[in-house]
BAFI-3210 file (N, C-alpha, C; in Angstrom, 3 decimals, decimal comma, padded with zeros to 6 digits):
// residues 258
n [1|2|3|4|5|6|7|8|9|10|11|12|13|14|15|16|17|18|19|20|21|22|23|24|25|26|27|28|29|30|31|32|33|34|35|36|37|38|39|40|41|42|43|44|45|46|47|48|49|50|51|52|53|54|55|56|57|58|59|60|61|62|63|64|65|66|67|68|69|70|71|72|73|74|75|76|77|78|79|80|81|82|83|84|85|86|87|88|89|90|91|92|93|94|95|96|97|98|99|100|101|102|103|104|105|106|107|108|109|110|111|112|113|114|115|116|117|118|119|120|121|122|123|124|125|126|127|128|129|130|131|132|133|134|135|136|137|138|139|140|141|142|143|144|145|146|147|148|149|150|151|152|153|154|155|156|157|158|159|160|161|162|163|164|165|166|167|168|169|170|171|172|173|174|175|176|177|178|179|180|181|182|183|184|185|186|187|188|189|190|191|192|193|194|195|196|197|198|199|200|201|202|203|204|205|206|207|208|209|210|211|212|213|214|215|216|217|218|219|220|221|222|223|224|225|226|227|228|229|230|231|232|233|234|235|236|237|238|239|240|241|242|243|244|245|246|247|248|249|250|251|252|253|254|255|256|257|258]
n.u [-016,441|-015,297|-016,012|-018,772|-019,847|-019,627|-021,391|-024,020|-026,986|-030,558|-032,185|-030,564|-027,891|-024,467|-021,839|-018,499|-015,142|-011,976|-008,623|-005,477|-002,073|001,035|004,607|006,834|010,524|013,227|015,678|016,687|017,349|017,156|016,368|017,458|017,099|019,588|019,405|017,801|017,498|019,188|020,107|021,307|022,150|020,434|021,276|018,469|016,945|014,557|011,901|008,723|005,633|002,448|-000,705|-004,082|-007,618|-010,731|-014,236|-017,026|-020,412|-022,566|-025,712|-028,247|-029,631|-030,851|-031,427|-029,429|-027,577|-025,674|-025,468|-023,171|-020,728|-017,901|-015,703|-012,538|-009,931|-006,376|-003,127|000,022|003,667|006,616|009,994|012,994|016,378|018,334|020,691|022,607|020,785|018,465|014,787|011,064|008,221|004,645|001,780|-002,017|-005,185|-008,440|-009,279|-010,769|-014,409|-015,802|-018,304|-020,331|-021,526|-021,960|-022,371|-023,788|-023,260|-023,207|-023,593|-021,705|-020,699|-020,948|-019,593|-017,172|-017,895|-019,034|-018,576|-019,182|-018,002|-018,152|-017,207|-016,956|-015,541|-016,491|-015,921|-012,949|-009,568|-006,819|-003,844|-004,711|-006,667|-010,089|-011,945|-014,605|-016,510|-013,830|-012,270|-013,040|-013,717|-013,517|-014,500|-013,645|-015,016|-014,135|-014,559|-013,909|-015,000|-013,984|-014,337|-012,254|-011,149|-011,095|-010,440|-010,143|-010,295|-009,504|-009,713|-009,009|-009,716|-008,350|-009,134|-008,216|-009,591|-008,656|-007,670|-007,425|-004,023|-003,307|-001,828|-001,468|-002,413|-003,652|-003,184|-003,478|-001,639|-003,144|-004,186|-003,643|-004,655|-004,196|-005,252|-004,887|-005,838|-006,057|-008,030|-008,432|-010,690|-010,615|-012,296|-015,640|-015,354|-012,869|-010,356|-007,913|-005,953|-003,821|-002,013|-001,381|-000,700|-000,671|000,365|000,278|001,099|000,167|002,359|001,900|000,373|001,071|-000,091|-000,495|002,159|003,998|005,156|008,039|007,498|005,895|005,013|005,635|004,741|004,487|002,868|002,857|000,511|-000,917|-003,616|-006,020|-008,959|-011,784|-014,656|-016,216|-019,107|-022,203|-022,998|-020,881|-017,426|-013,654|-011,011|-007,254|-004,917|-001,737|000,572|003,372|005,725|007,221|008,711|009,345|009,807|008,232|005,083|005,185|002,419|-000,082|-003,351|-006,437|-009,575|-012,741|-015,929|-019,687|-022,918|-026,163]
n.v [081,414|083,859|084,565|084,020|086,022|088,554|090,297|092,198|090,408|091,453|093,670|094,032|095,214|095,848|096,274|097,769|097,885|098,796|098,418|099,883|099,357|100,465|100,609|102,043|102,189|104,249|104,879|107,283|109,950|113,372|115,813|119,056|122,427|124,516|126,582|127,939|125,952|124,147|121,350|120,124|116,398|114,913|112,902|111,322|110,240|108,039|107,177|105,981|105,778|104,618|104,769|104,190|104,457|103,088|103,077|101,570|101,499|098,953|098,334|095,616|096,521|094,963|091,579|091,255|093,268|095,859|098,892|101,506|103,067|104,670|105,990|107,523|107,636|109,296|108,888|109,825|109,360|110,857|110,247|111,857|112,215|114,359|115,607|114,949|115,836|115,040|115,031|115,296|114,603|114,915|113,867|114,353|113,758|113,996|111,764|110,573|110,170|107,742|106,385|103,773|101,009|097,481|095,093|091,737|089,757|087,318|084,199|081,456|078,408|076,535|077,909|080,367|082,619|086,006|089,766|093,177|096,275|099,868|103,203|106,285|109,406|111,394|113,246|114,478|114,728|116,876|118,425|120,217|121,075|120,510|118,141|117,044|114,034|113,779|111,558|108,301|104,734|101,528|097,705|094,324|091,225|087,806|084,116|080,838|078,304|075,404|072,985|072,350|075,002|077,891|079,783|083,028|086,420|089,528|092,931|096,056|099,562|102,627|106,315|109,672|113,183|116,128|118,269|121,597|122,817|124,828|127,430|125,737|123,243|120,091|116,503|113,317|110,267|107,427|104,535|100,717|097,837|094,357|091,479|088,210|085,579|082,863|081,152|079,045|077,085|075,899|074,901|075,534|077,991|079,117|080,540|080,549|082,502|083,436|085,271|087,708|090,617|092,736|096,130|098,840|102,556|105,261|108,274|111,215|114,622|118,106|120,831|119,776|118,179|115,486|114,536|112,451|109,350|106,385|103,517|100,334|097,820|094,784|093,053|090,588|088,788|087,626|086,270|085,640|084,485|084,616|083,403|084,485|084,344|084,104|086,300|088,126|088,703|088,221|089,327|088,905|090,662|090,333|092,101|092,337|093,642|092,770|093,540|096,746|098,798|099,682|099,478|097,747|096,273|095,446|094,420|094,769|093,801|093,913|092,682|093,234|092,273|093,183]
n.w [035,851|035,564|032,962|032,103|033,307|032,195|030,908|032,796|034,072|032,786|034,635|036,535|039,053|038,874|040,933|040,991|042,251|042,419|042,677|041,531|041,831|040,609|039,554|038,342|037,067|035,454|033,801|031,492|028,902|028,940|026,904|027,029|025,880|024,434|022,889|020,082|018,081|019,024|021,477|024,250|025,515|028,652|031,407|032,899|035,864|036,832|039,509|040,018|041,902|041,592|042,452|041,453|041,802|041,061|040,682|039,353|038,042|036,675|034,589|033,917|030,859|028,637|028,083|026,327|026,644|028,415|030,086|031,400|034,275|034,950|037,399|038,271|039,890|040,747|042,480|042,833|043,239|042,529|042,295|040,646|039,936|038,582|037,263|039,274|041,584|043,479|043,928|044,658|043,725|044,501|043,174|043,334|041,638|040,404|037,546|035,382|034,228|032,742|030,299|028,998|026,684|026,754|024,400|023,617|021,094|020,106|021,915|023,757|021,732|019,265|017,816|018,912|021,406|021,092|021,796|022,190|022,836|023,340|023,975|026,033|027,118|029,400|031,061|031,487|032,762|031,930|033,009|034,466|033,215|031,691|029,727|027,900|026,050|024,268|024,313|023,135|022,653|021,134|020,963|021,341|022,851|022,620|023,335|024,053|025,567|026,701|028,774|031,714|030,630|029,363|026,797|025,505|023,897|023,956|022,723|021,614|020,420|021,240|020,558|020,470|020,438|019,202|021,777|023,492|024,805|027,128|025,277|023,015|020,460|021,593|021,185|022,279|021,795|019,638|020,432|020,152|021,638|022,182|023,887|024,693|026,530|028,777|031,034|033,831|035,326|038,408|040,560|041,513|042,593|041,979|040,071|037,604|035,831|032,842|030,518|028,129|027,187|024,457|023,379|021,042|020,594|019,136|018,424|020,428|019,463|019,128|018,554|015,517|015,250|015,383|018,532|019,487|018,849|017,234|019,768|021,027|023,182|025,220|027,341|030,420|032,078|035,065|037,109|039,581|040,424|042,965|043,794|046,396|047,707|046,092|045,254|045,016|043,965|044,166|042,660|041,765|039,959|038,462|036,622|034,279|032,888|029,676|027,352|026,384|027,759|030,199|032,378|035,607|037,306|040,478|040,134|042,474|042,933|043,387|043,119|043,428|043,139|042,761]
ca.u [-016,926|-015,012|-016,355|-019,938|-020,413|-019,269|-022,779|-025,215|-028,509|-031,367|-032,307|-028,986|-026,714|-023,281|-020,969|-017,133|-014,437|-010,469|-007,169|-004,189|-001,027|001,994|005,721|008,291|011,586|013,453|016,876|016,992|018,425|016,037|016,817|017,445|017,244|020,492|019,044|016,211|017,641|020,114|019,748|021,943|021,288|021,073|020,898|017,544|016,647|012,913|011,365|007,214|004,642|000,843|-002,116|-005,550|-008,878|-011,970|-015,477|-017,755|-021,514|-023,448|-027,040|-028,407|-030,742|-031,792|-030,941|-027,910|-027,234|-025,256|-024,751|-021,971|-020,060|-016,576|-014,599|-011,096|-008,673|-004,665|-001,970|001,473|005,022|007,545|011,400|013,558|017,709|018,534|022,391|022,613|019,754|017,050|013,535|010,097|006,875|003,435|000,651|-003,028|-006,032|-009,520|-008,451|-012,163|-015,731|-016,428|-019,458|-020,071|-022,133|-021,533|-023,477|-023,502|-023,700|-023,431|-023,223|-020,604|-021,441|-019,951|-018,164|-016,857|-018,982|-018,815|-019,187|-018,454|-018,001|-017,876|-017,134|-016,638|-014,982|-017,612|-015,431|-011,786|-009,010|-005,210|-002,852|-005,833|-008,183|-011,371|-012,572|-015,806|-015,827|-012,546|-011,598|-013,432|-012,956|-014,669|-013,538|-014,368|-013,863|-014,359|-014,157|-014,756|-014,948|-013,701|-014,322|-012,590|-010,416|-011,694|-009,875|-010,389|-009,658|-010,343|-008,996|-009,652|-008,725|-008,768|-008,474|-008,657|-009,591|-007,906|-008,268|-006,431|-002,916|-002,469|-002,040|-001,510|-003,498|-002,836|-003,705|-002,721|-001,519|-004,359|-003,477|-004,460|-004,338|-004,933|-005,391|-005,050|-005,753|-006,484|-008,667|-008,327|-011,650|-009,867|-013,216|-016,514|-014,900|-011,745|-010,059|-006,329|-005,830|-002,716|-002,685|-000,472|-001,374|000,494|000,195|000,790|000,439|001,284|003,172|001,524|000,677|001,470|-000,055|-000,691|003,418|003,888|006,147|008,188|007,585|005,137|005,862|004,888|005,125|004,287|002,865|002,613|-000,771|-001,134|-004,566|-006,713|-010,322|-012,725|-016,010|-016,675|-019,887|-023,124|-022,956|-019,459|-016,190|-012,744|-009,632|-006,216|-003,994|-000,590|000,839|004,672|006,366|008,041|009,412|008,553|010,002|006,363|005,418|004,344|001,124|-000,814|-004,717|-006,954|-010,860|-014,017|-017,682|-020,975|-024,162|-027,274]
ca.v [082,521|085,602|084,813|084,009|087,002|089,478|091,512|092,122|090,186|092,397|094,259|093,762|096,020|095,592|097,350|097,118|098,622|098,518|099,561|099,487|099,850|100,273|100,957|102,319|102,894|104,153|105,999|107,815|110,983|114,221|116,872|120,522|123,207|125,497|127,633|127,540|124,797|123,161|120,948|118,668|115,558|114,841|111,585|111,319|108,608|108,396|106,161|106,488|104,674|105,278|104,058|104,329|103,810|103,065|102,932|101,523|100,629|098,672|098,337|095,248|097,118|094,153|090,534|091,096|094,648|096,388|100,169|101,067|104,341|104,728|107,044|107,083|108,933|108,923|109,117|109,153|109,760|110,526|110,519|111,836|112,413|115,219|116,389|114,755|116,621|114,444|115,889|114,525|115,170|114,262|114,278|114,073|114,079|112,960|111,058|110,705|109,688|106,870|106,037|103,058|099,894|096,414|094,170|090,438|089,400|085,868|083,178|080,545|077,190|075,501|078,758|081,462|084,068|087,549|090,621|094,161|097,745|101,150|103,909|107,794|110,090|112,018|114,422|113,839|115,902|116,805|118,999|121,134|121,551|119,483|118,201|116,161|113,421|114,044|110,140|107,204|103,404|100,329|096,961|093,422|089,946|086,683|083,500|079,553|077,310|074,088|072,613|073,523|075,818|079,036|080,668|084,390|087,322|091,118|093,968|097,203|100,695|104,146|107,055|110,928|114,085|117,449|119,687|122,495|122,901|126,418|128,186|124,716|122,053|118,726|115,477|112,287|109,182|106,678|103,035|099,568|096,711|092,775|090,893|086,844|084,674|081,174|080,711|077,640|076,695|074,892|074,258|076,564|079,192|079,435|080,338|080,918|083,285|083,877|085,979|088,932|092,187|093,699|097,506|099,846|103,733|106,546|109,793|112,958|115,638|119,162|121,918|119,151|118,181|114,378|114,588|111,426|108,312|105,046|102,833|098,948|097,104|093,540|092,419|089,527|088,818|086,381|086,374|084,612|084,730|083,697|083,352|084,729|084,057|084,027|087,761|088,781|087,683|089,055|089,146|089,986|090,603|090,911|092,652|092,261|094,431|092,438|094,572|098,423|100,016|099,993|099,328|096,717|096,664|094,758|095,298|094,249|094,104|093,307|093,274|092,895|091,919|093,546]
ca.w [037,092|035,162|031,683|032,203|034,116|031,221|031,306|033,667|033,746|032,777|035,362|038,010|039,206|039,325|041,636|040,603|042,848|041,718|043,222|040,720|042,428|039,421|039,878|037,160|037,318|034,256|033,342|030,091|028,520|028,813|025,810|027,345|024,755|024,711|021,842|019,389|017,437|019,619|022,417|025,010|026,254|030,702|031,927|034,135|036,360|037,406|040,259|040,031|042,160|041,060|042,923|040,968|042,313|040,239|040,936|038,258|038,299|035,394|034,829|032,649|030,420|028,321|028,110|026,118|026,781|029,487|029,965|032,320|034,036|036,166|037,910|038,797|040,896|040,919|043,500|042,544|043,974|041,560|042,291|040,050|040,042|037,613|037,250|040,736|041,945|043,707|044,073|044,623|043,380|044,415|042,513|043,273|041,363|039,774|036,054|034,365|034,157|031,249|030,097|028,127|026,956|026,428|023,755|023,322|019,936|020,032|022,903|023,149|021,368|018,096|017,487|020,030|021,638|020,920|022,440|021,929|023,758|023,019|025,573|025,476|028,379|029,816|031,725|031,373|033,003|031,347|033,111|035,028|032,108|031,917|028,300|027,450|024,777|023,663|024,267|023,085|022,686|020,743|021,049|021,569|023,489|021,954|024,143|023,583|026,939|026,488|030,120|032,556|030,083|028,833|025,923|025,198|023,229|024,279|021,441|021,688|019,961|021,894|020,078|020,911|019,415|019,474|023,168|024,243|026,202|027,078|024,017|021,783|020,196|021,655|020,851|022,894|020,890|019,588|020,372|019,719|022,439|021,953|025,040|024,727|028,000|029,042|032,443|034,115|036,349|039,151|041,047|041,234|043,201|041,870|038,646|037,367|034,234|032,475|029,493|027,303|026,240|023,154|022,843|020,139|020,690|018,252|018,987|020,930|018,846|019,422|016,898|014,514|014,838|016,494|019,584|019,635|017,863|017,759|020,561|021,144|024,590|025,624|029,045|030,922|033,158|035,529|037,912|040,009|040,972|043,779|044,140|047,936|047,683|044,801|044,580|045,120|043,348|044,503|041,604|041,723|038,604|038,291|035,260|034,396|031,472|029,060|026,677|025,636|028,966|030,199|034,294|036,351|038,237|040,821|040,508|043,317|042,132|044,053|042,133|043,788|042,089|043,266]
c.u [-016,376|-015,304|-017,891|-020,589|-020,183|-020,182|-023,631|-026,444|-029,691|-031,665|-031,777|-028,511|-025,711|-022,482|-019,471|-016,085|-012,848|-009,856|-006,205|-002,874|000,469|003,181|006,387|009,292|012,507|014,904|016,651|017,564|016,995|017,009|016,422|017,955|018,755|020,445|017,692|016,185|018,784|019,724|020,899|021,395|021,977|020,237|019,905|017,530|015,285|012,355|009,786|006,409|003,576|000,046|-003,489|-006,495|-009,930|-013,160|-016,525|-019,245|-022,133|-024,551|-027,294|-029,986|-031,794|-030,842|-029,526|-027,224|-026,911|-024,693|-023,820|-021,433|-019,103|-016,346|-013,461|-010,420|-007,150|-004,104|-000,827|002,725|006,207|009,008|012,377|015,248|018,291|020,014|022,502|022,247|018,741|016,013|012,537|009,043|005,745|002,333|-000,958|-004,448|-006,731|-008,834|-009,543|-013,067|-015,819|-017,622|-019,424|-021,399|-021,661|-022,489|-023,059|-024,274|-024,084|-022,986|-022,656|-021,498|-020,573|-019,178|-017,971|-017,974|-018,484|-019,482|-018,451|-018,978|-017,650|-018,154|-016,880|-016,016|-015,938|-017,184|-013,845|-010,601|-007,463|-004,852|-003,665|-006,508|-009,365|-011,854|-013,922|-016,043|-014,758|-011,912|-012,694|-012,496|-013,475|-013,313|-014,419|-013,996|-014,926|-014,100|-014,641|-014,221|-015,132|-013,210|-013,251|-011,751|-011,195|-010,670|-010,262|-009,453|-010,265|-009,043|-009,657|-008,677|-009,290|-007,974|-009,306|-008,948|-008,883|-008,626|-006,934|-005,481|-002,684|-002,793|-001,545|-002,520|-002,733|-003,781|-003,006|-002,238|-002,780|-003,274|-004,551|-003,994|-004,775|-004,301|-005,393|-004,866|-006,746|-007,187|-008,901|-009,326|-010,968|-011,082|-014,338|-016,465|-013,833|-011,029|-008,917|-006,613|-004,352|-002,789|-001,324|-001,349|000,038|-000,464|000,555|000,393|001,196|001,486|001,804|001,489|000,398|001,293|-000,141|000,715|003,510|005,406|006,497|008,284|006,445|005,695|004,862|005,283|004,153|004,139|002,773|001,689|-001,079|-002,350|-005,317|-007,854|-010,907|-013,619|-016,315|-017,899|-021,089|-022,941|-021,697|-018,009|-014,918|-011,294|-008,579|-005,309|-002,713|000,023|002,327|005,091|007,182|009,052|008,678|008,730|009,071|006,528|004,973|003,622|000,630|-002,014|-005,598|-008,402|-012,180|-015,260|-018,829|-022,127|-025,120|-028,881]
c.v [083,893|085,592|084,589|085,263|088,512|090,572|091,202|091,489|091,225|092,576|094,198|094,697|095,695|096,311|096,986|098,060|097,763|099,510|098,792|100,186|099,222|100,964|101,000|102,631|102,628|105,206|106,034|109,582|112,222|115,145|118,152|121,294|124,172|126,496|127,344|126,769|124,180|122,421|120,151|117,272|114,798|113,871|112,025|110,011|108,847|107,046|106,927|105,121|105,673|104,152|104,854|103,755|104,106|102,360|102,805|100,795|100,120|097,866|097,248|095,952|096,162|092,849|090,475|092,362|095,261|097,867|100,167|102,969|103,978|105,471|106,491|108,429|108,486|109,404|108,932|109,900|109,333|111,089|110,834|112,247|113,020|115,900|116,058|115,382|115,757|114,984|114,717|115,350|114,164|114,658|113,440|114,217|113,207|112,809|111,280|109,994|108,970|106,476|105,204|101,875|098,872|095,413|092,597|089,976|088,031|085,191|082,376|079,326|076,509|076,707|079,617|082,252|085,310|088,761|091,906|095,408|098,814|102,227|105,329|108,432|111,078|113,449|113,992|115,160|115,781|118,373|120,575|121,443|120,138|119,500|116,926|115,688|113,873|112,817|109,566|105,964|102,500|099,046|095,512|092,371|088,987|085,229|082,101|078,548|076,019|073,416|072,120|074,742|076,919|079,963|082,059|085,257|088,546|091,975|094,871|098,716|101,910|105,179|108,695|111,946|115,342|118,424|120,328|122,365|123,857|126,753|127,048|123,801|120,900|117,356|114,324|111,042|108,363|105,490|102,123|098,782|095,315|091,903|089,292|085,997|083,558|081,195|079,381|077,607|075,870|073,999|075,688|077,833|079,792|079,127|081,357|081,574|083,657|084,297|087,308|089,912|092,690|095,080|098,208|101,290|104,634|107,423|110,667|113,548|116,665|120,319|121,032|118,513|116,800|114,765|112,905|110,375|107,229|104,009|101,563|098,522|095,772|093,102|091,301|089,370|087,535|086,945|085,133|085,133|083,931|084,318|083,533|084,463|084,138|085,349|088,337|087,939|088,802|088,408|089,918|089,590|090,653|091,162|092,978|092,540|093,401|092,854|095,816|099,035|100,408|099,810|098,038|097,050|095,417|095,631|094,191|094,637|093,514|093,710|092,329|093,142|092,432|092,407]
c.w [036,456|033,754|031,976|032,720|033,469|030,936|032,317|033,323|033,874|034,318|037,013|037,640|039,735|039,890|041,643|041,222|042,718|042,550|042,422|041,308|040,960|039,688|038,404|037,521|036,046|034,345|031,700|029,888|028,144|027,985|026,478|026,481|025,420|023,814|020,946|018,548|017,619|021,085|022,884|025,350|027,601|030,804|033,222|034,427|037,141|038,389|040,279|040,817|042,057|041,912|042,151|041,360|041,327|040,840|039,662|038,544|036,966|035,550|033,506|031,884|029,540|028,273|027,449|026,088|028,118|029,645|031,702|033,006|035,191|035,999|038,159|038,954|041,230|041,922|042,772|043,059|043,249|041,930|041,387|040,428|038,614|037,909|038,678|041,810|042,239|044,295|044,080|044,263|043,589|043,332|042,677|042,904|040,942|038,178|035,184|034,586|032,692|031,676|028,897|027,855|025,907|025,876|023,417|022,082|019,711|021,412|022,478|023,000|020,460|017,866|018,674|020,373|021,113|021,331|022,159|022,397|023,064|024,115|025,163|027,452|028,230|030,358|032,001|031,775|032,534|031,664|033,766|034,333|032,112|030,482|028,276|026,256|023,791|023,393|024,123|022,330|022,253|020,495|020,771|022,253|022,753|023,068|023,509|024,810|026,428|028,281|030,539|031,839|029,023|027,814|025,377|024,405|023,460|023,077|021,777|020,928|020,450|021,155|020,287|019,749|020,006|020,993|022,899|025,169|026,199|025,892|022,762|021,837|020,594|021,790|021,133|021,699|020,907|020,241|020,757|020,931|022,143|023,527|025,160|025,846|028,021|030,416|032,349|035,700|037,220|039,806|040,713|041,958|042,609|040,510|038,516|035,655|034,404|030,953|028,899|027,217|025,379|023,055|021,898|020,308|019,940|019,042|019,480|019,792|019,456|018,187|015,653|014,537|015,991|017,256|019,890|018,553|018,323|018,877|021,034|022,716|024,506|026,916|029,223|031,929|033,524|036,623|038,434|040,770|042,141|044,582|045,853|048,299|046,078|044,441|044,461|044,422|043,941|043,380|042,276|040,624|038,822|036,982|035,452|032,811|031,058|028,180|026,407|026,512|029,457|032,161|034,477|037,340|038,923|041,107|041,315|042,977|042,926|043,484|043,318|042,885|043,064|042,682]
res [x|x|x|x|x|x|x|x|x|x|x|x|x|x|x|x|x|x|x|x|x|x|x|x|x|x|x|x|x|x|x|x|x|x|x|x|x|x|x|x|x|x|x|x|x|x|x|x|x|x|x|x|x|x|x|x|x|x|x|x|x|x|x|x|x|x|x|x|x|x|x|x|x|x|x|x|x|x|x|x|x|x|x|x|x|x|x|x|x|x|x|x|x|x|x|x|x|x|x|x|x|x|x|x|x|x|x|x|x|x|x|x|x|x|x|x|x|x|x|x|x|x|x|x|x|x|x|x|x|x|x|x|x|x|x|x|x|x|x|x|x|x|x|x|x|x|x|x|x|x|x|x|x|x|x|x|x|x|x|x|x|x|x|x|x|x|x|x|x|x|x|x|x|x|x|x|x|x|x|x|x|x|x|x|x|x|x|x|x|x|x|x|x|x|x|x|x|x|x|x|x|x|x|x|x|x|x|x|x|x|x|x|x|x|x|x|x|x|x|x|x|x|x|x|x|x|x|x|x|x|x|x|x|x|x|x|x|x|x|x|x|x|x|x|x|x|x|x|x|x|x|x|x|x|x|x|x|x]
***
């Protein structure tokens, strides 16, 4: 149910709605400048709630090719304890519109199936400034089914081009992720999923200078999919950070095929 429909059939349209809730609670140190070359470390505590809504449409262009587009919107609420002063900040804004293509190079058989994808941000917001075609991603998915179990691996690399941020040139850090998973088909309607995601991200760069350092993180993933009808599938996926001081999240997803 969750693997065989990775690409829309020729001439069909797929509508996908997703709502992702994430939470992060962090204690850390903020560097406060006291001069041109001196800083002091100040304890800071942040608790953040994030809601991201996404809408995507995919169209089966050919038997093995799907084109798609998606847009996303963010709402966040951040509570900060800084020098024993508590403040709250809300953020409510458009994030990005991406377009991409999925292509199936090989179907599952004696050797695993192989699918590739490539996508670009046609419109992307960053601190009130909009950019086009400054972020790109390429990747693949491979899987092999041994009924009722499916072993899969998805990997992607997202890279960024330099964009302006005020009077500075800003380049977000590129990142790579690996997502191995095991799906278990309980019956023709219910599928359980378990897996992990490992991510490595380079430091952001300002005017060519690195800010921070390379970071890695590992997340554990648990999910369930339910076939509501022939054309409708609902999924819930819980992601829990295991290392790397990341966030935990819950994603609810509904897909309809026309």
